[in-house]
DSSP file (Angstrom, degrees, kcal/mol; ACC not computed):
  #  RESIDUE AA STRUCTURE BP1 BP2  ACC     N-H-->O    O-->H-N    N-H-->O    O-->H-N    TCO  KAPPA ALPHA  PHI   PSI    X-CA   Y-CA   Z-CA
    1    1 A M              0   0    0      0, 0.0     2,-0.3     0, 0.0     0, 0.0   0.000 360.0 360.0 360.0 -38.6   12.4   12.6   -1.6
    2    2 A H        -     0   0    0      1,-0.1     3,-0.1     3,-0.0     0, 0.0  -0.612 360.0-149.6 -86.5 141.3   15.8   11.1   -1.2
    3    3 A V  S    S-     0   0    0     -2,-0.3     2,-0.3     1,-0.3    -1,-0.1   0.972  70.3 -32.0 -73.6 -55.6   18.8   13.3   -1.6
    4    4 A T        -     0   0    0      1,-0.0    -1,-0.3     5,-0.0     5,-0.0  -0.966  32.0-155.5-163.7 149.9   21.2   10.7   -3.0
    5    5 A H        +     0   0    0     -2,-0.3   100,-0.1    -3,-0.1    -1,-0.0   0.262  61.2 120.8-105.6   7.3   22.0    7.0   -2.8
    6    6 A D    >   -     0   0    0      1,-0.2     3,-1.7     2,-0.1    -2,-0.0  -0.651  50.4-160.3 -80.6 111.8   25.6    7.6   -3.9
    7    7 A P  T 3  S+     0   0    0      0, 0.0    -1,-0.2     0, 0.0    96,-0.0   0.641  90.8  56.5 -69.4 -10.5   27.8    6.2   -1.1
    8    8 A T  T 3  S+     0   0    0      2,-0.0    -2,-0.1    -3,-0.0     2,-0.0   0.448  80.6 117.8 -95.8   1.0   30.7    8.4   -2.5
    9    9 A A  S <  S-     0   0    0     -3,-1.7     3,-0.1     1,-0.1    -5,-0.0  -0.340  72.6-103.5 -69.4 148.6   28.8   11.6   -2.2
   10   10 A A        -     0   0    0      1,-0.1    -1,-0.1    -2,-0.0    -2,-0.0  -0.268  45.0 -90.4 -67.1 156.7   30.2   14.3    0.1
   11   11 A A        -     0   0    0      1,-0.1    -1,-0.1     0, 0.0     3,-0.1  -0.288  47.8-100.3 -64.6 154.7   28.5   14.9    3.4
   12   12 A S        -     0   0    0      1,-0.2    -1,-0.1    -3,-0.1     3,-0.1  -0.267  55.4 -73.0 -71.6 164.4   25.7   17.4    3.6
   13   13 A P        -     0   0    0      0, 0.0    -1,-0.2     0, 0.0     2,-0.0  -0.179  62.1 -89.7 -54.3 149.3   26.4   20.9    5.0
   14   14 A T        -     0   0    0     -3,-0.1     2,-0.3     1,-0.0     0, 0.0  -0.319  46.1-161.4 -61.2 141.9   27.0   21.2    8.7
   15   15 A I        -     0   0    0     -3,-0.1     2,-0.1     2,-0.0    -1,-0.0  -0.882  24.8 -97.2-124.1 160.5   23.9   21.8   10.8
   16   16 A D    >>  -     0   0    0     -2,-0.3     4,-1.3     1,-0.1     3,-1.2  -0.469  33.3-120.3 -70.2 145.1   23.4   23.2   14.3
   17   17 A F  H 3> S+     0   0    0      1,-0.3     4,-2.2     2,-0.2     5,-0.2   0.847 113.6  59.7 -54.5 -37.7   22.9   20.5   17.0
   18   18 A N  H 3> S+     0   0    0      1,-0.2     4,-1.1     2,-0.2    -1,-0.3   0.791  98.5  57.7 -64.0 -28.0   19.5   21.9   17.8
   19   19 A A  H <> S+     0   0    0     -3,-1.2     4,-0.6     2,-0.2    -1,-0.2   0.903 107.7  47.4 -66.5 -40.8   18.4   21.2   14.2
   20   20 A F  H >< S+     0   0    0     -4,-1.3     3,-1.4     1,-0.2    -2,-0.2   0.927 108.9  54.8 -62.4 -44.9   19.3   17.5   14.7
   21   21 A L  H 3< S+     0   0    0     -4,-2.2    -1,-0.2     1,-0.3    -2,-0.2   0.765  97.8  64.3 -63.1 -24.9   17.4   17.5   18.0
   22   22 A A  H 3< S+     0   0    0     -4,-1.1     2,-0.8    -3,-0.2    -1,-0.3   0.740  85.3  83.0 -71.9 -21.9   14.3   18.8   16.3
   23   23 A V  S << S-     0   0    0     -3,-1.4     2,-1.1    -4,-0.6    -1,-0.1  -0.750  74.2-152.4 -85.7 112.5   14.1   15.6   14.2
   24   24 A D        -     0   0    0     -2,-0.8    57,-2.8    97,-0.1     2,-0.6  -0.716  16.7-179.2 -93.3 101.3   12.3   13.1   16.5
   25   25 A I  E     +A   80   0A   0     -2,-1.1    97,-3.2    97,-0.3     2,-0.3  -0.876   9.4 174.0-104.8 122.7   13.5    9.6   15.5
   26   26 A R  E     -AB  79 121A   0     53,-2.6    53,-2.2    -2,-0.6     2,-0.4  -0.817  28.6-119.5-123.7 161.4   11.8    6.8   17.5
   27   27 A V  E     +A   78   0A   0     93,-1.8    92,-3.5    -2,-0.3     2,-0.3  -0.820  35.7 167.1-100.5 143.4   11.8    3.0   17.4
   28   28 A G  E     -A   77   0A   0     49,-2.2    49,-2.6    -2,-0.4     2,-0.5  -0.947  33.0-115.1-147.6 168.7    8.6    1.1   16.9
   29   29 A T  E     -AC  76  49A   0     20,-2.0    20,-3.1    -2,-0.3     2,-0.4  -0.915  29.2-121.1-111.2 131.8    7.4   -2.4   16.2
   30   30 A I  E     + C   0  48A   0     45,-2.9    44,-3.2    -2,-0.5    18,-0.3  -0.584  32.3 174.9 -72.1 122.8    5.6   -3.2   13.0
   31   31 A V  E     +     0   0A   0     16,-2.6     2,-0.3    -2,-0.4    17,-0.2   0.559  66.2  14.2-107.2 -15.7    2.2   -4.6   14.0
   32   32 A D  E     - C   0  47A   0     15,-1.3    15,-2.3    40,-0.1     2,-0.3  -0.982  58.8-174.2-157.2 151.2    0.7   -5.0   10.5
   33   33 A A  E     + C   0  46A   0     -2,-0.3    13,-0.2    13,-0.2    40,-0.1  -0.975   9.7 173.0-149.9 131.7    1.9   -4.9    6.9
   34   34 A K  E     - C   0  45A   0     11,-2.5    11,-3.1    -2,-0.3    -2,-0.0  -0.934  37.7 -90.6-137.0 159.7   -0.1   -5.0    3.7
   35   35 A P  E     - C   0  44A   0      0, 0.0     9,-0.2     0, 0.0     3,-0.1  -0.306  25.3-152.6 -62.6 155.8    0.6   -4.7    0.0
   36   36 A F    >   +     0   0    0      7,-1.1     3,-1.6     1,-0.1     7,-0.3  -0.672  24.6 165.7-129.7  71.6    0.4   -1.2   -1.5
   37   37 A P  T 3  S+     0   0    0      0, 0.0    -1,-0.1     0, 0.0     7,-0.0   0.746  72.1  62.4 -66.8 -22.1   -0.6   -1.9   -5.2
   38   38 A E  T 3  S+     0   0    0     -3,-0.1    53,-0.0     5,-0.0    -2,-0.0   0.613  79.6 109.4 -79.2 -11.5   -1.6    1.7   -5.8
   39   39 A A  S <  S-     0   0    0     -3,-1.6     4,-0.1     4,-0.2    -3,-0.0  -0.296  71.1-135.3 -64.3 146.7    2.0    3.0   -5.2
   40   40 A R  S    S+     0   0    0      1,-0.1    -1,-0.1     2,-0.1     3,-0.0   0.898  96.7  34.5 -68.6 -41.2    4.0    4.2   -8.2
   41   41 A K  S    S-     0   0    0      1,-0.1    -1,-0.1    -3,-0.0    -2,-0.0  -0.874 113.8 -81.9-109.6 147.5    7.1    2.3   -7.0
   42   42 A P        +     0   0    0      0, 0.0    22,-0.4     0, 0.0     2,-0.3  -0.202  68.2 152.9 -48.1 129.3    6.7   -1.1   -5.2
   43   43 A A        -     0   0    0     -7,-0.3    -7,-1.1    19,-0.2     2,-0.3  -0.978  37.4-130.2-156.3 161.0    6.0   -0.5   -1.5
   44   44 A W  E     -CD  35  61A   0     17,-2.5    17,-2.5    -2,-0.3     2,-0.5  -0.853  20.4-128.1-110.2 151.6    4.3   -1.9    1.6
   45   45 A R  E     -CD  34  60A   0    -11,-3.1   -11,-2.5    -2,-0.3     2,-0.4  -0.891  33.2-165.8 -95.1 129.1    1.9   -0.2    3.9
   46   46 A L  E     -CD  33  59A   0     13,-3.2    13,-2.2    -2,-0.5     2,-0.5  -0.885  21.3-157.9-120.1 147.8    3.1   -0.5    7.5
   47   47 A W  E     -CD  32  58A   0    -15,-2.3   -16,-2.6    -2,-0.4   -15,-1.3  -0.999  22.0-169.0-117.5 123.5    1.4    0.0   10.9
   48   48 A I  E     -CD  30  57A   0      9,-3.0     9,-2.7    -2,-0.5     2,-0.7  -0.965  15.9-143.0-123.7 125.4    4.1    0.7   13.5
   49   49 A D  E     +CD  29  56A   0    -20,-3.1   -20,-2.0    -2,-0.4     7,-0.2  -0.788  17.7 178.6 -88.7 113.6    3.5    0.8   17.3
   50   50 A F        -     0   0    0      5,-2.4     4,-0.4    -2,-0.7     3,-0.3   0.019  50.8 -98.4-101.8  25.1    5.6    3.5   18.9
   51   51 A G    >>  -     0   0    0      1,-0.2     4,-3.4     3,-0.2     3,-0.7  -0.105  55.4 -49.6  84.5 176.2    4.3    2.9   22.4
   52   52 A P  T 34 S+     0   0    0      0, 0.0    -1,-0.2     0, 0.0     4,-0.1   0.747 128.5  54.8 -63.8 -30.0    1.6    4.6   24.5
   53   53 A A  T 34 S+     0   0    0     -3,-0.3    -2,-0.1     1,-0.1    66,-0.1   0.844 127.7  16.4 -74.6 -31.5    2.8    8.2   24.1
   54   54 A I  T <4 S-     0   0    0     -3,-0.7    -3,-0.2    -4,-0.4    -1,-0.1   0.731  93.8-165.0-110.8 -35.6    2.7    8.1   20.2
   55   55 A G     <  -     0   0    0     -4,-3.4    -5,-2.4     2,-0.0     2,-0.4  -0.366  44.6 -21.1  80.0-160.3    0.6    5.0   19.5
   56   56 A V  E     -D   49   0A   0     -7,-0.2     2,-0.3    -6,-0.1    -7,-0.2  -0.730  65.1-174.5 -90.7 127.0    0.3    3.2   16.2
   57   57 A R  E     -D   48   0A   0     -9,-2.7    -9,-3.0    -2,-0.4     2,-0.3  -0.903  19.0-125.0-122.6 152.0    1.2    5.3   13.1
   58   58 A K  E     +D   47   0A   0     -2,-0.3    36,-2.6   -11,-0.2    37,-1.3  -0.677  28.8 175.2 -95.5 149.1    1.0    4.4    9.4
   59   59 A S  E     -D   46   0A   0    -13,-2.2   -13,-3.2    -2,-0.3     2,-0.5  -0.989  26.4-140.3-146.5 154.4    3.8    4.5    6.8
   60   60 A S  E     -D   45   0A   0     35,-0.4     2,-0.4    -2,-0.3    37,-0.3  -0.979  28.7-173.9-112.3 130.6    4.5    3.6    3.2
   61   61 A A  E     -D   44   0A   0    -17,-2.5   -17,-2.5    -2,-0.5     2,-1.7  -0.989  28.7-145.9-133.8 129.9    7.9    2.1    2.6
   62   62 A Q        +     0   0    0     -2,-0.4    45,-0.6   -19,-0.2   -19,-0.2  -0.577  64.2 117.1 -90.5  75.0    9.7    1.1   -0.5
   63   63 A I     >  +     0   0    0     -2,-1.7     4,-1.8     4,-0.1     3,-0.4   0.084  25.8 118.8-126.3  20.6   11.3   -1.9    1.0
   64   64 A T  T  4 S+     0   0    0    -22,-0.4     5,-0.1     1,-0.2    -1,-0.1   0.772  71.1  56.9 -63.9 -28.9    9.8   -4.7   -1.1
   65   65 A E  T  4 S+     0   0    0      1,-0.2    -1,-0.2   -23,-0.2    -2,-0.1   0.894 121.4  23.2 -75.5 -37.2   13.2   -6.0   -2.5
   66   66 A N  T  4 S+     0   0    0     41,-0.4    -2,-0.2    -3,-0.4    -1,-0.2   0.546 122.2  52.6-105.0  -7.3   14.9   -6.6    0.8
   67   67 A H  S  < S-     0   0    0     -4,-1.8    -1,-0.2    40,-0.1    -4,-0.1  -0.797  73.3-149.7-134.6  88.7   11.9   -7.1    3.2
   68   68 A P    >   -     0   0    0      0, 0.0     3,-2.2     0, 0.0     4,-0.4  -0.316  25.6-118.9 -60.3 142.7    9.3   -9.7    2.2
   69   69 A L  G >> S+     0   0    0      1,-0.3     3,-1.4     2,-0.2     4,-0.5   0.845 110.2  58.2 -48.6 -45.1    5.8   -8.8    3.4
   70   70 A E  G 34 S+     0   0    0      1,-0.3    -1,-0.3     2,-0.1   -37,-0.0   0.605 104.2  53.9 -69.4 -10.9    5.5  -12.0    5.5
   71   71 A T  G <4 S+     0   0    0     -3,-2.2    -1,-0.3     1,-0.1    -2,-0.2   0.471  90.4  76.4 -99.4  -1.9    8.6  -11.2    7.5
   72   72 A L  T X4  +     0   0    0     -3,-1.4     3,-2.3    -4,-0.4   -42,-0.3   0.891  63.1  93.2 -83.1 -41.7    7.8   -7.7    8.7
   73   73 A V  T 3< S+     0   0    0     -4,-0.5   -42,-0.2     1,-0.3     3,-0.1  -0.334  95.9  21.8 -61.7 129.2    5.3   -8.0   11.5
   74   74 A G  T 3  S+     0   0    0    -44,-3.2    -1,-0.3     1,-0.4     2,-0.2   0.151  93.4 122.2  99.8 -17.9    7.2   -8.1   14.8
   75   75 A Q    <   -     0   0    0     -3,-2.3   -45,-2.9   -45,-0.2    -1,-0.4  -0.554  58.8-130.3 -80.2 143.6   10.3   -6.3   13.5
   76   76 A Q  E     +A   29   0A   0    -47,-0.2     2,-0.3    -2,-0.2   -47,-0.2  -0.729  30.3 178.7 -90.9 143.3   11.5   -3.1   15.1
   77   77 A V  E     -A   28   0A   0    -49,-2.6   -49,-2.2    -2,-0.3     2,-0.4  -0.925  26.4-121.0-139.1 161.8   12.2   -0.1   12.9
   78   78 A A  E     +A   27   0A   0     32,-1.8    20,-2.7    20,-0.3     2,-0.3  -0.844  36.1 168.8-101.5 143.5   13.4    3.5   13.3
   79   79 A A  E     -AE  26  97A   0    -53,-2.2   -53,-2.6    -2,-0.4     2,-0.6  -0.996  40.8-112.7-151.9 151.3   11.2    6.3   11.9
   80   80 A V  E     -AE  25  96A   0     16,-2.4    16,-2.1    -2,-0.3     3,-0.2  -0.793  32.3-177.2 -81.7 121.9   10.9   10.1   12.0
   81   81 A V        +     0   0    0    -57,-2.8    -1,-0.1    -2,-0.6   -56,-0.1   0.488  67.9  60.7-100.9  -6.4    7.6   10.7   13.9
   82   82 A N  S    S+     0   0    0    -58,-0.5    -1,-0.1    14,-0.1    13,-0.1   0.182  71.8 106.3-115.1  18.6    7.4   14.5   13.8
   83   83 A F  S    S-     0   0    0     -3,-0.2     3,-0.1    11,-0.2   -60,-0.0  -0.653  82.0 -97.9 -82.1 154.5    7.2   15.2   10.1
   84   84 A P        -     0   0    0      0, 0.0    -1,-0.1     0, 0.0    -2,-0.1  -0.368  50.9 -86.5 -67.1 153.6    3.8   16.3    8.8
   85   85 A P        -     0   0    0      0, 0.0     2,-0.4     0, 0.0     9,-0.2  -0.274  44.5-148.0 -58.6 148.3    1.7   13.5    7.3
   86   86 A R  E     -F   93   0B   0      7,-2.7     7,-3.4     9,-0.1     2,-0.5  -0.984   9.4-129.6-126.9 129.2    2.3   13.0    3.6
   87   87 A Q  E     -F   92   0B   0     -2,-0.4     2,-0.5     5,-0.2     5,-0.2  -0.662  25.1-179.5 -77.3 121.9   -0.3   11.9    1.0
   88   88 A I  E >   -F   91   0B   0      3,-3.7     3,-1.9    -2,-0.5    -1,-0.0  -0.869  62.8 -61.3-125.6  94.1    1.1    9.0   -1.0
   89   89 A G  T 3  S-     0   0    0     -2,-0.5    -1,-0.1     1,-0.3   -50,-0.1  -0.483 119.3 -16.2  60.7-131.9   -1.6    8.1   -3.6
   90   90 A P  T 3  S+     0   0    0      0, 0.0     2,-0.4     0, 0.0    -1,-0.3   0.415 126.3  83.1 -83.7   5.4   -4.7    7.0   -1.6
   91   91 A V  E <   -F   88   0B   0     -3,-1.9    -3,-3.7   -55,-0.0     2,-0.6  -0.851  67.7-142.5-112.8 141.0   -2.6    6.6    1.6
   92   92 A V  E     -F   87   0B   0     -2,-0.4     2,-0.6    -5,-0.2    -5,-0.2  -0.913  16.5-151.9 -98.2 117.1   -1.6    9.1    4.3
   93   93 A S  E     -F   86   0B   0     -7,-3.4    -7,-2.7    -2,-0.6   -34,-0.2  -0.802  12.8-175.6 -90.4 126.8    1.9    8.3    5.6
   94   94 A E        +     0   0    0    -36,-2.6     2,-0.3    -2,-0.6   -11,-0.2   0.639  65.8  28.0 -99.2 -16.6    2.2    9.5    9.1
   95   95 A V  S    S-     0   0    0    -37,-1.3     2,-0.7    -9,-0.1   -35,-0.4  -0.944  75.1-121.3-137.9 160.3    5.9    8.7    9.8
   96   96 A L  E     -E   80   0A   0    -16,-2.1   -16,-2.4    -2,-0.3     2,-0.3  -0.899  27.1-146.7-104.6 105.9    9.0    8.4    7.6
   97   97 A T  E     -E   79   0A   0     -2,-0.7   -18,-0.3   -37,-0.3     2,-0.2  -0.584  21.8-133.0 -73.7 132.8   10.4    4.8    8.1
   98   98 A L        +     0   0    0    -20,-2.7    12,-2.6    -2,-0.3   -20,-0.3  -0.602  35.5 146.6 -96.9 147.5   14.2    5.0    7.8
   99   99 A G  E     -G  109   0C   0     10,-0.3    10,-0.2    -2,-0.2     8,-0.1  -0.971  35.3-120.8-161.9 173.4   16.6    2.8    5.9
  100  100 A F  E     -G  108   0C   0      8,-2.6     8,-3.0    -2,-0.3     2,-0.3  -0.907  33.1-108.0-121.5 151.8   19.9    2.7    4.0
  101  101 A P  E     -G  107   0C   0      0, 0.0     6,-0.2     0, 0.0     2,-0.0  -0.606  29.0-140.9 -79.5 140.4   20.5    1.7    0.4
  102  102 A D    >   -     0   0    0      4,-2.7     3,-2.3    -2,-0.3     6,-0.0  -0.147  46.5 -75.8 -80.4-173.7   22.2   -1.6   -0.3
  103  103 A A  T 3  S+     0   0    0      1,-0.3    -1,-0.1     2,-0.1     0, 0.0   0.735 136.9  48.0 -61.8 -22.9   24.8   -2.0   -3.1
  104  104 A D  T 3  S-     0   0    0      2,-0.1    -1,-0.3     0, 0.0     3,-0.1   0.320 121.5-105.7 -98.6   7.0   22.0   -2.0   -5.7
  105  105 A G  S <  S+     0   0    0     -3,-2.3     2,-0.3     1,-0.3    -2,-0.1   0.545  75.2 138.7  82.4   7.5   20.3    1.1   -4.2
  106  106 A K        -     0   0    0      1,-0.1    -4,-2.7   -41,-0.0    -1,-0.3  -0.652  58.7-102.7 -88.2 143.6   17.4   -1.0   -2.6
  107  107 A V  E     -G  101   0C   0    -45,-0.6     2,-0.5    -2,-0.3   -41,-0.4  -0.433  29.9-167.9 -75.2 132.9   16.3    0.1    0.9
  108  108 A V  E     -G  100   0C   0     -8,-3.0    -8,-2.6    -2,-0.2   -41,-0.0  -0.987  32.7-111.8-114.5 124.7   17.4   -1.9    4.0
  109  109 A L  E     -G   99   0C   0     -2,-0.5     2,-0.6   -10,-0.2   -10,-0.3  -0.204  19.6-122.1 -60.1 145.3   15.5   -0.9    7.1
  110  110 A M        +     0   0    0    -12,-2.6   -32,-1.8   -32,-0.3   -12,-0.2  -0.814  46.7 167.3 -84.9 117.3   17.3    0.9   10.0
  111  111 A Q        -     0   0    0     -2,-0.6   -34,-0.1   -34,-0.2     2,-0.1  -0.944  39.9-105.2-134.8 148.9   16.7   -1.4   13.0
  112  112 A P        -     0   0    0      0, 0.0   -36,-0.2     0, 0.0     4,-0.1  -0.455  30.5-126.0 -70.2 152.9   18.1   -1.7   16.5
  113  113 A S  S    S+     0   0    0     -2,-0.1     3,-0.0     1,-0.1    -2,-0.0   0.647  93.0  16.5 -78.1 -14.2   20.6   -4.7   16.9
  114  114 A K  S    S-     0   0    0      0, 0.0    -1,-0.1     0, 0.0     0, 0.0  -0.965 104.3 -72.0-148.7 162.3   18.5   -6.0   19.9
  115  115 A P        +     0   0    0      0, 0.0    -2,-0.1     0, 0.0     3,-0.0  -0.278  50.3 177.0 -63.8 140.5   15.0   -5.4   21.1
  116  116 A V        -     0   0    0     -4,-0.1     3,-0.1     4,-0.0     4,-0.0  -0.919  40.2 -78.4-134.3 160.3   14.3   -2.0   22.8
  117  117 A P    >   -     0   0    0      0, 0.0     3,-1.7     0, 0.0   -90,-0.2  -0.346  53.5-104.5 -65.4 140.1   11.1   -0.5   24.2
  118  118 A N  T 3  S+     0   0    0      1,-0.2   -90,-0.2   -92,-0.1   -68,-0.2  -0.349 105.9  32.8 -59.6 138.3    8.8    1.0   21.6
  119  119 A G  T 3  S+     0   0    0    -92,-3.5    -1,-0.2     1,-0.3   -91,-0.1   0.333  78.9 150.5  96.0  -5.9    8.9    4.8   21.6
  120  120 A G    <   -     0   0    0     -3,-1.7   -93,-1.8   -93,-0.2     2,-0.4  -0.347  42.1-131.0 -58.9 137.9   12.6    5.0   22.5
  121  121 A R  B     -B   26   0A   0    -95,-0.2   -95,-0.2    -3,-0.1     2,-0.2  -0.743  15.7-115.5 -96.6 138.8   14.1    8.1   21.0
  122  122 A L              0   0    0    -97,-3.2   -97,-0.3    -2,-0.4    -1,-0.0  -0.471 360.0 360.0 -67.3 134.9   17.4    8.1   19.0
  123  123 A F              0   0    0     -2,-0.2    -1,-0.2     0, 0.0  -102,-0.0   0.321 360.0 360.0-146.4 360.0   20.2   10.0   20.6
């Protein structure tokens, strides 16, 4: 799913601005988080509230190394909300939760630096 974690990799090819606008990236608050023992790689199951227009959506996130389960509820995260749902083992992931690799290639969640309203769109 990931193109590369190599921080020295060249930038991807140029895209049209409208292609960027087609990707709907929103902020939401994690309202529940549970273990996902059936996942091939360690992951958590997340329920993220994107506000009244989008509601609560489910996600599977491989963030176990940098984000302990007990710290997740209440955190705001960024996610792509307009990809089609994806079956991940027995779970359907409805959004793609976003993050960046740390120096060891482990995911660190992409989060606003201060609280913002749920459902806000990245621009």
